N, C-alpha and C positions, 0 to 999 in steps of 0.2 A: 482341577482333577487331572491325573495322569492316565489318559485313556489306554495307552499301551500296557502300562503296569497293571491297570485295572483288570485287563483280560486274564491275567495270571490267576485272579481270584474269582473268575466267572466261568469255571469249568462246567461242563455238562456231564462229565464222568469223573468218578473218583471223589475228590473233595469239592462239593458243590458250594458250600458255604461253611464258614468256620469263624470262631472268635479268637481275637488277640493274636494275629499273625506275628510270630517272632522269627527272625532270620539268623542263621548261624553259617558263616562262611567256612567251608571245609577245606582241608589242605589240598585237595585235588581241584579246587576251583568251583566245585558245585556248591549250591546253596540249599541248606536244609531249612524248610519252613515248618514250624510247629504250631499247632492250634489247640485251643481248649474245645469246648462243646462244638461238635461238627456234624454237618449233614453229609453223609457218605453214600454215594450212589443212589440218591433218592430224587433225581431230577425228572420232572415230567416235561418232555420236549413239546408236547402239544400246546401247553399253556404257560410254560415257564415257571411252574410252581414246585414247591417242596413241601414236605410235611411241616406242620407248624412247630414241631419240637425236634431237636437234633436226635440222631440215633446212635452216636458214640460220644464218649466224654472227652476224648483227645485223639489227635491224628497228626500225621507227619507227611510232608510232600517234599520230594527231592527235585530241585531244578537243575537240569543239566547245563553245561556251558553253552550248548546250542540253544537253550531256552526251553527245550522240551521238559515236561514235568511228569513225574511218576509218583503215585501214592505208595507210601511205605506199608501201610496197613490197609489191605483191601476189604477187611471186615473186622468188626470188633475194635476195642480200644487198642491203640498202639502201646501205651503203658498200662498193663493190666493190674488189677488189684485182686488179691486172693482173699479179701474180706468182703462178706456180704454187705451190699448197700453202701459201699465206699468206692471212690474213684479218684483218679489223679488229675490235677490241673497242671500241665507243664508250664514252667515260667520262662526259663532261658537256659543257655548252656554253652559249652565249648568243646573243642576236640583236642585230644593229646594222643599222638601216635595212632593206633588203630581203634581208639575208643572215643565215642561222643558221650559226654556227661550231661544229662538233662536234669535240672533242678525242678522240683514239683511240690505242690501241696496236696495233701490227702483230704478230700472232703467226705462228708457223711459220717465222720467219726469225731471224737474229742481230741484227737492227736494234735500236738503242737510241735511236731518234729519237722525238720527239713529233710526231704527225701531226695535221693539222687539216683536216677535210673541210668544204667549203662547200656549203650547200644554199640555193637561192634560193626566196623566197616568191613565189607562194602554193603552188606544187606541192611544194616541199621536196625536189626532185630534186638529187642530188649533182652539182655541175658541176666541182669541182676538189678535189684533195687535195694539200696542201703538207706539208713536214716540216722539222724543225729539230733540230739536235743540241745537247744541254744537259747535258753532263758526266754521262751515264748517269742523268739524272733524266727521269722520264716525267711530264709536266704535263697537268692536265686532270681529275683525280679530282673536284675541285669547282671551279666557276667562278662568280664573283659580279661582276656589273657594278655599279659605283658611279657612277651618272649624275651625282651632285652633284660628285664629284671628277674625273669623266671617265676613270677608270681601270677596267680589268678585272683583278680578282685571280684568280689561278689557282694551285691547289695541286698539288704534285707529290710523288712518292715516288722515292727513289734506289734503283736496282736492286732493285725490289720482289720479295719472296719470299712466296708465299702461306702458308708455314708458319712464318714467323718475324716478329720485330719489324722494322719498317722506319722509315726516317727520312723525315719529312714536311717539305717546304720550301714557300716561297711566293714567287711572282713577280707582277709587274704590268706592264701595258702600256697605252698609250692605247687606249680602247675603240673609237675611230674608225679605228684603224690597227694591226691585229694584227701587221703586219710592221715596225712601228717598233721602236726599241731596247727590249728587255725589261730590267727591273731586278729584282734579287733581294734579298729581305729578309735583312739581315745584322746581327744584334745591334743593332737600333735604327736602322739606316740602310738605304738602298737602293743597291745596287752592281751593277756588271757587271764580270766575266763570271759565267756560271752557277755556276762552282765557288766563288764567294764566298757562296752561300746558306747560311744557318745553320739548324740544326734547330729547328723550332717545336713539334714533337710526335713522340711515338713511336707508331707505328701497328701493331697486330697484323695480319699478312697484308696484304691490299690493302683492308681494310675502313675506308675513310676517307670521311667526309661532313661538310663544313663548310657551314652555311647561316646566313644572318642571320634572326633571329626578333626582331621589335620592334627594340630598340636594342642587342642583344647577338649574339654569334656562338657558335653551338652546334656542337661537334665530337661526332659520333656515331661510335663504333668498336664493333667486335665481336671477341670472342676468335677467334684463328686456329684452323684445323682444318676445312677444307671437306670433312668426311666425317661419316658417321653417328655419333651419340653424341659429337660434338665441336662446339665453336664456338657454344654456345647463349646465352652471356651477352652482353648488349648494354650498352654504357657511354655515359654522356654527360658532357661537360665544357663549361664556359661561359667566355667571355672578353669583355672590353670592346672589343677591337680584332681585326681580321682575322688578325693575327699572334700572337694570344694575349696573355699566356701561358695555355696550356691546362693547368690543374692541377686537382687534387682531383676526378678523375673519380669517378663513382658508378654503380653498377648501376641501370639504369632498366627493364630488361625481360629475361626469360628465355624463350627460344623453347620453345613446347610442341610441338604437332603430333605428339604421340607415337603410335606404333603399338605397343601393348603397353608395353614399357619402352624402346623404341628411338626415338631422335629422328632426323630426317632430316639429310642434309648441308644446311648453311645458311650464308649469308653476306650481306654488303652491306646492313646496316641503313641506311636512308636516310630523312630527314625531308623533308617537302614544305611549306615555309612558306605557300604560297598557300592551303593548306587550313585554316589556323588559324581556329577557330570562336569564337563568343561565350563558350563555356565554357572557353576557354583550352586547347583540345586541338588538336594538330597530327597529321596523318596520318604514320605511320611505316610503311614497307614493308621487307620482307626477302625473300630468295630461299630457297626450299627446292628440293632437287634429288634427290629419291628417297631410299630407305632402304638401298640396296645399299652394301657387301656384307653388312651386318648382317642384312638381310632381302632375299631375292630376290623382288621383286614383278613383275619383267618376265617375261611369259609369251608365248612365240612371237613375240617382237619388239614386244609392246605392253604398255603399263602405264597406270594410271589418271592422267588428266590432272592431277588435284588433287595428285598427289605431286610435281609439278614447277612449280607455279605460285607467283606472287607472293602473299605473305601481307600482311595489313594490320592495323594496330593504331592506335587513337586514344590518343595519348600526352599527358597533361597536362603542359604545359611547366613548371609549378611543381614537378613531380617532379625536374626537372633543376636549376632555380634558383628558389627561392621568391620572388625579386624580379621575375620575368618576369610 
């Protein structure tokens, strides 16, 4: 556990607890953290509890260079939906010029589109949401801007199921124009249409995180089963290129956080390359989401905040690849 980083996700005001913390390094050195289902301003200081259910579907937090954090949305969803009973789950994103592009899925509807929310600097308020259809692929689980080549690489899953193995694919587009023609990696070349995309990895559930660390590309996955006593094992794979091949994965961590012999529901192990330190350790986060139904800890509508918070680990990158 990284106790100093852990405090970033143990706030008592603003974002109290949230799911699937993704980090985006902004051009000014600040870090934008984006979350899916979030507890916003619902902390009870007297007993350290929060409501048993989150009160917003998504949220964002800005970490200053000094380390201070500020919530972007102080009430309501950061990425709003104008359709009744639908909401957005932010995936990942990147910045170009004065705009931060956030990829998202829309839940509560039958839509199979990739959504892209645009937030303007410096307020990071959402000003527009666009969508595109891509042969039942949802893109944006990981996004990497290659400034040298001028492309943005974006990873997607085809018809993802949180309880099964899913196909991961890769697309790219000019980073200065997200609406330009997208090309899809297809067995050594780049093609259009979206249906030409070939499989670059098999992903348990929706647990996919690809990040560049030094001169290599790390794929972090986690076994499926977002439920108590399941999904504890986290794996790592390394490739020379953004498209892989991702082979020879190894177990790099096993989630603890046990209460007796019960482990919490957990998912979305994510590494954050900007945290790489002189010891060769990178911050890895993962989400825990309570111990029910194995243990019923929710009492009168409230539960301990720490049962629903982001957890942090300092991971030696040589545990994944001795040559890093």
